[in-house]
C-alpha positions as CSV (number, residue, x, y, z in Angstrom):
1,X,89.5,11.6,-55.9
2,X,93.2,11.1,-55.7
3,X,93.5,13.4,-52.7
4,X,90.8,11.5,-50.8
5,X,92.6,8.2,-51.5
6,X,95.8,9.5,-50.1
7,X,94.2,11.1,-47.0
8,X,92.2,8.0,-46.0
9,X,95.2,5.7,-45.1
10,X,96.8,8.6,-43.3
11,X,93.7,9.3,-41.2
12,X,93.4,5.5,-40.5
13,X,97.0,5.3,-39.3
14,X,96.5,8.4,-37.2
15,X,93.4,7.0,-35.5
16,X,95.2,3.7,-34.9
17,X,98.1,5.6,-33.2
18,X,95.8,7.6,-31.1
19,X,93.9,4.4,-30.1
20,X,97.2,2.7,-29.1
21,X,98.4,5.7,-27.1
22,X,95.1,5.8,-25.2
23,X,94.7,2.1,-24.4
24,X,98.3,0.8,-24.5
25,X,98.1,-0.1,-20.8
26,X,95.3,-2.5,-21.4
27,X,97.3,-4.3,-24.1
28,X,100.3,-4.3,-21.7
29,X,98.1,-6.2,-19.1
30,X,97.2,-8.7,-21.8
31,X,100.9,-9.7,-22.3
32,X,101.0,-11.9,-19.1
33,X,97.9,-14.0,-20.0
34,X,99.2,-14.4,-23.6
35,X,102.6,-15.5,-22.4
36,X,100.8,-17.9,-19.9
37,X,98.8,-19.5,-22.7
38,X,101.8,-19.7,-25.1
39,X,104.0,-21.4,-22.5
40,X,101.6,-23.6,-20.7
41,X,98.9,-24.3,-23.3
42,X,100.3,-24.1,-26.8
43,X,103.9,-25.1,-26.4
44,X,103.1,-28.5,-24.7
45,X,100.9,-29.4,-27.7
46,X,104.0,-30.5,-29.5
47,X,104.2,-33.4,-27.1
48,X,100.9,-34.8,-28.5
49,X,103.2,-36.7,-30.9
50,X,104.1,-39.0,-28.0
51,X,100.8,-40.7,-28.7
52,X,102.2,-41.8,-32.1
53,X,105.8,-42.6,-31.0
54,X,107.7,-45.0,-28.7
55,X,108.4,-43.0,-25.6
56,X,112.0,-42.7,-24.5
57,X,113.1,-40.6,-21.5
58,X,116.5,-40.0,-23.0
59,X,115.3,-38.7,-26.4
60,X,113.4,-35.6,-27.5
61,X,110.0,-36.0,-28.9
62,X,111.4,-35.3,-32.4
63,X,113.9,-38.1,-32.2
64,X,111.6,-40.8,-30.9
65,X,110.8,-43.7,-33.2
66,X,107.4,-44.0,-34.7
67,X,105.2,-46.7,-33.1
68,X,103.9,-49.7,-34.9
69,X,100.9,-49.8,-37.1
70,X,101.9,-46.5,-38.7
71,X,101.9,-44.8,-35.3
72,X,98.5,-46.1,-34.1
73,X,99.8,-48.9,-31.9
74,X,98.8,-47.2,-28.6
75,X,95.3,-46.3,-29.8
76,X,94.8,-50.0,-30.7
77,X,96.3,-51.0,-27.4
78,X,94.0,-48.7,-25.5
79,X,90.8,-50.0,-27.2
80,X,92.0,-53.5,-26.5
81,X,92.4,-52.8,-22.8
82,X,89.4,-53.8,-20.8
83,X,90.2,-51.3,-18.0
84,X,90.1,-48.4,-20.5
85,X,86.8,-49.6,-22.0
86,X,85.3,-49.7,-18.5
87,X,86.8,-46.2,-17.7
88,X,85.3,-44.9,-21.0
89,X,81.9,-46.4,-20.0
90,X,82.0,-44.9,-16.5
91,X,83.1,-41.5,-17.8
92,X,80.1,-41.3,-20.2
93,X,77.7,-42.6,-17.6
94,X,78.7,-40.3,-14.8
95,X,78.9,-37.2,-17.1
96,X,75.5,-38.0,-18.6
97,X,74.0,-38.3,-15.1
98,X,75.7,-35.0,-14.1
99,X,74.2,-33.4,-17.2
100,X,70.7,-34.8,-16.9
101,X,70.3,-34.3,-13.2
102,X,72.8,-31.6,-12.3
103,X,72.4,-29.2,-15.2
104,X,68.7,-28.2,-14.4
105,X,69.5,-27.8,-10.7
106,X,71.0,-24.3,-10.8
107,X,68.3,-23.1,-13.2
108,X,65.6,-24.2,-10.7
109,X,67.5,-22.7,-7.8
110,X,67.9,-19.4,-9.6
111,X,64.2,-19.3,-10.4
112,X,63.3,-20.0,-6.8
113,X,65.8,-17.4,-5.4
114,X,64.5,-14.8,-7.9
115,X,61.0,-15.3,-6.5
116,X,62.0,-14.6,-2.9
117,X,60.7,-11.2,-1.7
118,X,62.8,-11.0,1.5
119,X,66.1,-9.7,0.1
120,X,68.2,-10.4,3.2
121,X,67.1,-14.0,3.4
122,X,67.8,-14.3,-0.4
123,X,71.3,-13.0,0.0
124,X,72.1,-15.3,3.0
125,X,70.7,-18.3,1.2
126,X,72.7,-17.5,-2.0
127,X,75.9,-17.2,0.0
128,X,75.3,-20.4,2.0
129,X,74.5,-22.3,-1.2
130,X,77.6,-21.3,-3.2
131,X,80.1,-21.7,-0.3
132,X,80.7,-25.4,-1.1
133,X,82.2,-24.4,-4.4
134,X,85.3,-23.2,-2.5
135,X,85.9,-26.6,-0.8
136,X,88.3,-29.1,-2.4
137,X,87.1,-32.6,-3.1
138,X,89.5,-33.9,-0.5
139,X,87.6,-32.0,2.2
140,X,84.3,-33.0,0.7
141,X,85.3,-36.6,0.7
142,X,86.1,-36.3,4.4
143,X,82.7,-34.8,5.1
144,X,81.1,-37.6,3.0
145,X,82.9,-40.2,5.0
146,X,81.6,-38.7,8.2
147,X,78.1,-38.6,6.9
148,X,77.8,-41.7,4.8
149,X,80.1,-44.2,6.4
150,X,78.4,-47.6,6.7
151,X,78.9,-48.1,10.4
152,X,79.6,-44.8,12.1
153,X,78.3,-42.3,9.5
154,X,75.8,-39.8,10.9
155,X,73.1,-40.7,8.4
156,X,73.4,-44.5,9.0
157,X,73.5,-44.0,12.8
158,X,70.2,-42.1,12.5
159,X,68.8,-44.9,10.3
160,X,69.9,-47.5,12.8
161,X,68.2,-45.6,15.7
162,X,65.0,-45.5,13.7
163,X,65.2,-49.3,13.3
164,X,66.2,-49.2,9.6
165,X,69.0,-51.0,7.9
166,X,72.1,-49.0,7.1
167,X,72.7,-48.0,3.5
168,X,76.0,-48.6,1.8
169,X,76.4,-45.2,0.3
170,X,80.1,-45.4,-0.3
171,X,80.6,-49.2,-0.7
172,X,77.7,-50.3,-3.0
173,X,78.2,-49.3,-6.7
174,X,74.6,-48.2,-7.3
175,X,74.4,-46.1,-4.1
176,X,77.9,-44.7,-4.8
177,X,76.8,-43.4,-8.2
178,X,73.9,-41.6,-6.5
179,X,76.1,-40.2,-3.8
180,X,78.6,-39.1,-6.4
181,X,76.0,-37.2,-8.4
182,X,74.4,-35.7,-5.2
183,X,77.7,-34.4,-3.9
184,X,78.6,-32.9,-7.3
185,X,75.3,-31.0,-7.5
186,X,75.8,-29.8,-3.9
187,X,79.3,-28.5,-4.7
188,X,78.5,-26.7,-7.9
189,X,74.9,-25.7,-7.9
190,X,75.3,-22.5,-6.0
191,X,78.2,-21.2,-8.2
192,X,76.3,-21.9,-11.4
193,X,73.2,-20.2,-9.9
194,X,75.1,-16.9,-9.9
195,X,75.3,-16.9,-13.7
196,X,71.6,-17.4,-14.1
197,X,70.7,-14.8,-11.5
198,X,73.0,-12.3,-13.3
199,X,71.1,-13.2,-16.5
200,X,67.7,-12.7,-14.9
201,X,68.6,-9.2,-13.8
202,X,69.0,-8.2,-17.5
203,X,65.3,-8.9,-18.1
204,X,63.2,-5.8,-18.5
205,X,61.0,-5.3,-15.4
206,X,58.2,-3.8,-17.5
207,X,57.5,-7.3,-18.9
208,X,56.6,-8.5,-15.4
209,X,54.5,-5.4,-14.8
210,X,52.6,-6.0,-18.1
211,X,52.1,-9.6,-17.2
212,X,50.7,-8.6,-13.8
213,X,48.2,-6.3,-15.4
214,X,47.1,-9.2,-17.6
215,X,46.5,-11.3,-14.5
216,X,49.5,-13.7,-14.8
217,X,50.5,-15.4,-11.5
218,X,54.1,-16.0,-10.5
219,X,54.4,-19.4,-12.1
220,X,53.2,-18.0,-15.5
221,X,55.7,-15.1,-15.2
222,X,58.4,-17.5,-14.5
223,X,57.5,-19.8,-17.4
224,X,56.7,-17.1,-20.0
225,X,59.2,-14.4,-19.1
226,X,62.0,-15.5,-16.9
227,X,62.9,-18.8,-18.7
228,X,62.7,-17.3,-22.2
229,X,64.8,-14.4,-20.9
230,X,67.7,-16.6,-19.8
231,X,67.4,-19.1,-22.7
232,X,70.5,-17.9,-24.4
233,X,72.5,-18.3,-21.2
234,X,71.1,-21.8,-20.7
235,X,72.1,-22.8,-24.3
236,X,75.6,-21.5,-24.0
237,X,76.2,-23.4,-20.7
238,X,74.6,-26.5,-22.2
239,X,76.9,-26.4,-25.1
240,X,79.9,-26.0,-22.8
241,X,78.6,-28.9,-20.7
242,X,78.3,-31.1,-23.8
243,X,81.8,-30.2,-24.8
244,X,83.0,-31.8,-21.5
245,X,80.9,-35.0,-21.9
246,X,84.0,-37.1,-22.4
247,X,86.1,-35.0,-20.0
248,X,86.5,-36.2,-16.4
249,X,87.7,-34.6,-13.2
250,X,90.5,-36.4,-11.4
251,X,90.0,-35.2,-7.8
252,X,86.3,-36.0,-7.5
253,X,86.2,-39.7,-8.5
254,X,89.7,-40.3,-7.0
255,X,88.8,-38.8,-3.6
256,X,85.3,-40.5,-3.4
257,X,86.3,-43.9,-4.9
258,X,87.5,-47.0,-3.2
259,X,88.3,-50.6,-4.2
260,X,84.7,-51.8,-3.5
261,X,83.3,-49.4,-6.2
262,X,86.2,-49.4,-8.6
263,X,84.0,-50.9,-11.3
264,X,82.0,-47.6,-11.5
265,X,84.5,-45.0,-10.1
266,X,87.4,-45.7,-12.5
267,X,87.1,-43.0,-15.1
268,X,89.5,-41.9,-17.9
269,X,91.4,-39.4,-15.6
270,X,92.1,-42.1,-13.0
271,X,93.0,-44.6,-15.7
272,X,95.5,-42.0,-17.1
273,X,96.9,-41.5,-13.6
274,X,97.2,-45.2,-12.8
275,X,98.8,-46.2,-16.1
276,X,100.6,-43.0,-17.0
277,X,101.9,-41.5,-13.8
278,X,102.3,-44.7,-11.8
279,X,102.7,-47.2,-14.7
280,X,105.0,-45.0,-16.8
281,X,103.1,-45.8,-20.0
282,X,103.2,-42.3,-21.3
283,X,102.6,-43.1,-24.9
284,X,99.4,-45.1,-24.1
285,X,98.0,-42.4,-21.8
286,X,98.8,-39.6,-24.2
287,X,96.9,-41.5,-26.9
288,X,93.9,-41.8,-24.5
289,X,94.1,-38.1,-23.7
290,X,94.2,-37.2,-27.4
291,X,91.2,-39.4,-28.1
292,X,89.3,-37.8,-25.2
293,X,90.1,-34.3,-26.4
294,X,89.0,-35.0,-30.0
295,X,85.7,-36.5,-28.9
296,X,85.1,-33.4,-26.7
297,X,85.8,-31.1,-29.6
298,X,83.4,-33.0,-31.8
299,X,80.6,-32.8,-29.2
300,X,81.3,-29.1,-28.8
301,X,81.1,-28.4,-32.5
302,X,78.0,-30.5,-32.9
303,X,76.2,-28.9,-30.0
304,X,77.1,-25.4,-31.2
305,X,75.9,-26.2,-34.7
306,X,72.6,-27.6,-33.5
307,X,72.0,-24.5,-31.3
308,X,72.6,-22.2,-34.3
309,X,70.1,-24.2,-36.4
310,X,67.5,-23.6,-33.7
311,X,68.1,-19.8,-33.9
312,X,70.5,-19.4,-31.0
313,X,73.8,-17.6,-31.2
314,X,75.9,-20.4,-29.8
315,X,79.3,-19.7,-28.3
316,X,80.9,-18.2,-31.5
């Protein structure tokens, strides 16, 4: 027994050495991503303390004085700011609409593409659909202006020629929200479809053959085989989407927004830009960003916990 106890650690150390000698290049490749995350992700976290201190450009974050109300002055100031409350409302509204309308779109598109029997047409369609993902929102806003402009936009010109009144797609708040959601789906639906199509390929083809023998049509195969087969992927992406429910892109609302729809286009990211970058209120906007991140983490943990209670694996 003593001999076995002494040999076991030696053999473990030997296996570890052999493993490192074989795969040391892979660990060497990991050093650059690790350094990137340490320098650009974890080191800046120290500056979260700006949210609780009076910012001074000539002092380090460690030497700055604590803000009033035990450091919560800027949190109180944020929730007393009417513009921030409107930005918070708009962020939740636009993200919820994106989730409710935009999240099922790539699932439906993936199911439809999977049912196409002509492979060449399927590949061309898939390529055309996900190409908008590579366009920046500045380019998309330019295209939207050419299409939806109230006077010389292509769609409104067509409506005018048909004797209909032009629609204020970009100048009316209600129509702007619909345009915002539509353009967001158009830009992202193709890219997210790739994930679902990759998940569909992992489904056992024998299940479809057995269903055909039992007399199942295409819709029943889709409902009883394809959708359950990609359920875990849907749950994971849904959890990640719920984790971003309080997050907000900057380029999308900033590029598509204007003064006429500022009441619905001003979100947290544009509020931070206006008051932090341009208004130099760094402590206030850091407090807003910290609040936003905490709420996103809470939603992420809650969604992951609910998914596990329903028997799904979640994201960890």
